[in-house]
N, C-alpha and C positions, 0 to 999 in steps of 0.2 A: 527398587520400586517398580511395580508392574506398569506396562504401558497404559496411558490414559485411554479410557473408553470414549473414543471420539464418535461423532455421527457417522463417519466413514466406516469405522469398525462395526458399529451397530447395523449399518446398512448391509454390509457384507454378511454379517451373521443372520440378519433377517432374510436376505436373499437365499442363503444356503438352506435355511429351514424351509422356506417356501418351495425351493427346488425339490427337497426331499419329500415334502408332502405331495407335490405334483406327481413324482415318480410312484408314490404309494397309492394315491387316490384317483389319478387320471390315467386312462389307457388309450392306446392307439395313436392316431394322428393328433388327437386333441392334446395329448401330452406334449408333443413337439411344439404345437402352437402356443400352449401355455408357457412353456419354457422360453420360447422366443420372445413373448410379450414381457415376461419377467426380466429377462436379460436386457431388453430394450429399455424398460423403465429404470432398472438399476443403473445402466450406462448413462442414461439421460440425467439422472439425479447426480451422479458423480461428475459428469461434464459441467453441470450447472454449479456444483460445488467448487470445481476448479476455477470457474470464471467469476463467481460472485463471492467475494470474501465475507459478505454479510451472512452467508449460510453457515459459516463456522464448521465446514465439513471435516477438515483434517486436524483442527486444533484451534486454540484461542487466537483470534484475529481481531486486533483492536480497530474497530470501525467507528466507534463513538465512545464517549466517556460519560457515565451518568453523573452529572453535576447540576447544581441548582442555579449557579450564577450564569448570566448571559455571556458566556465566553466560548470561543471556538478556536481551533488550531488551524492555521494557514500553512499548508505544506506545499513544497515545490519539488518536482522530480527531474532527474536527468542532467543536472548541472554538475559542476559550475560551467557556465558558458562565458567566454571571454568578452562578448559584447552585451548579451542580455543581462547577465547576473550583476555587473557593476551598476547598470541603469536601474535595475530592480532594487538593489541595495540602497541607492540614493533615494528612491521613492519611499522605501520602508523607513529609512532614517528620518526623512522629512515628516512622515506620519507617526513616528515613534512606535513602530510596530516591530515585534520580534517574530520571526517565522522559523519553521523547521525545514531544512533542505535535505532531501534524500539524494545523496551524491553518488555518481558513478566513480569507482576507484581510479580508473585510468585517466579520467578527467581531473581528478584531484591531483594526480601525479603531474599533470601538465600545467595546473594552475595553483601551485602551493601558496603563493602570495595572496591570491584571491580568497582562498580558503581561510587563511589567517585573518584577512579583513572581515570575512563573514563572522568568524568567531569573535573578533574584537568588537564588532558592532552588536553583539548579543544574540546572534542566531545560533541554532543548533544544527550540527552536521551529523547525518545518519547514513546508514549503509543501504545502497541500492545496487549491490553486486559490484564486481570489479570491471567486468567487460560489457554488461548489459546485453548479453546475447539474446537473440530472438527465440532461441531454443533452450533458454535457462530451465524451463519447466521439464525438459527431457534429460537434464543432467543426472548422472549417477550421483550417489551420496558422496563418493570420493571427490569427484570433479566439483560438485557444488560446495563442498566443504573448503576446498582449496580456493575457489573463487571468492567466497564470502570472507574467508580468513585473510586473504590478501587485501581485500577492500578494508577490512578492519584495521590491518597494520598500517596501510597508507594513510587512512583518515586519522588514525591516532598520531602518526608522525607529523602530519601537517596541521591538524586541529588541536593537538595537545591532549586529546582524550579519545578513548575508543567509543564508537557508537553503542547505544543500548537498544536501538530500534532498527528493524529491517523491513523494507517494503520490496516485495518481489516485482520484477518487471511486468508491466501490464496488470498487476494485481493477481496474477495466476498463482495458485498454490497447489500443493500435493503433499503426501505424507513425508517425502524426503526433505522438503523445506522445513517442516516443523522438527524433524529429527536433527537436522544440521543446526538450525537456529537455537534449538535447545542445548546442543553441545557447546555452542559459542556464547550462550547466555544472552541471546538476542530475543526481543519481543517482536512478533510479526504485526505489522500495521497495514490495515487496508484503508478504507475511507467511508465517510458517510455519503459524500457526493463528490463527483469529479466533473470538472467543467468541460471535458472533451475539447480542450482548447487547441488541439492539433488540427481540428477541423477549421475550415475557412469561414467561420461564423462571425457575426458581429459581436462585439463585447457584450451588448445587452442580452443576447441569446445565451452566451456562455455563463454570464452571471446569474441569469434566471435559472439555469440548470442547478446551480449550487444553492440558490436561495429557496428553491422548492423544498429542500430538505433541511432548511435552517432550524436548528434546535440547540438548546444548551448542551455543550459538549461535542458538537459536530466537528468532524475532521474533513477539511476541504482539500482537494487535490488539484493542483495546477502544475504547469511546467515552466522552468526558467531556461530551457533549451529546446530547440526544435520548433520554436514558434517565432513569428515576426516580433521584433522588439517593441514596435509601436503598439501592436495589438496587446502584447503582454502588459505593458504599462497602462493601457486604457482599461483592460479588464481588471487589473488589481486596483486601480484608482476608483473605478465604478463600484467594485465589490466593497472596498473600505468605506466608501460614502454610504452605500446601502446598509451596511452593518451598523454604522454609526447612527443612522436614522432609526434603526430597530433597537438601538440600545445595547449592541453587542461589542465586546472587546476581543481582539485577537491576542492569543498567547502562544507560547511554544508548546510543543507536544508534551514535554516533561512537566511543564507547569500545569497543563490540563490534567495530566494523570495525577498530579499531586492534590488535585481538588476532590478526588473521589472520596 
């Protein structure tokens, strides 16, 4: 099967065509400046595509699901965390909410019993790389494949099933990520809105960021690690209260996908 014609490939093709036309039609110093502007525009577009999953630059990135019912997916990144995650699980259990956790593989290895608890309480465990390196987006295909495959294996060992979704660290994507996830049978997931809850903002501000993009099928991104526990619980409590007022129900990501 030929490679999928992504927006990235179309952009490269259009840039090449435009460069050829500049060489043919423009002469002298103007040719240099036109090529410089062209390269700058193309580079900016690619950079934005890396940073914003909603642009779908390099492949299919699930950022929302077209559904009719008032349901959203609540997702948490970077866990499991020995202190935060159990407290969050207790809150979700009390509110009868099932969430999707994008877990880091080496933390799964450190907290296998916690992962088993998450699964037993109805939550879904997905792939968020094995080591969550800050330079994951610069990994070669070989290194990225090894990292994701190791996370797949460890999560399957602890959770009893292999992940079907992958969220890249910080949401950054590139062509290699889609090549590797395709080989591993993983679907890449972005977000409709993220709370930016690592910032020292009040819960009301964090929740407002999410609710500004509230719509049926939205995917909300928060963290169950790297944030103060009390603020995490306050944010989730307030968010669930607001969603209930708006008539929305939280479901797991796979349940949201099944509604399409």
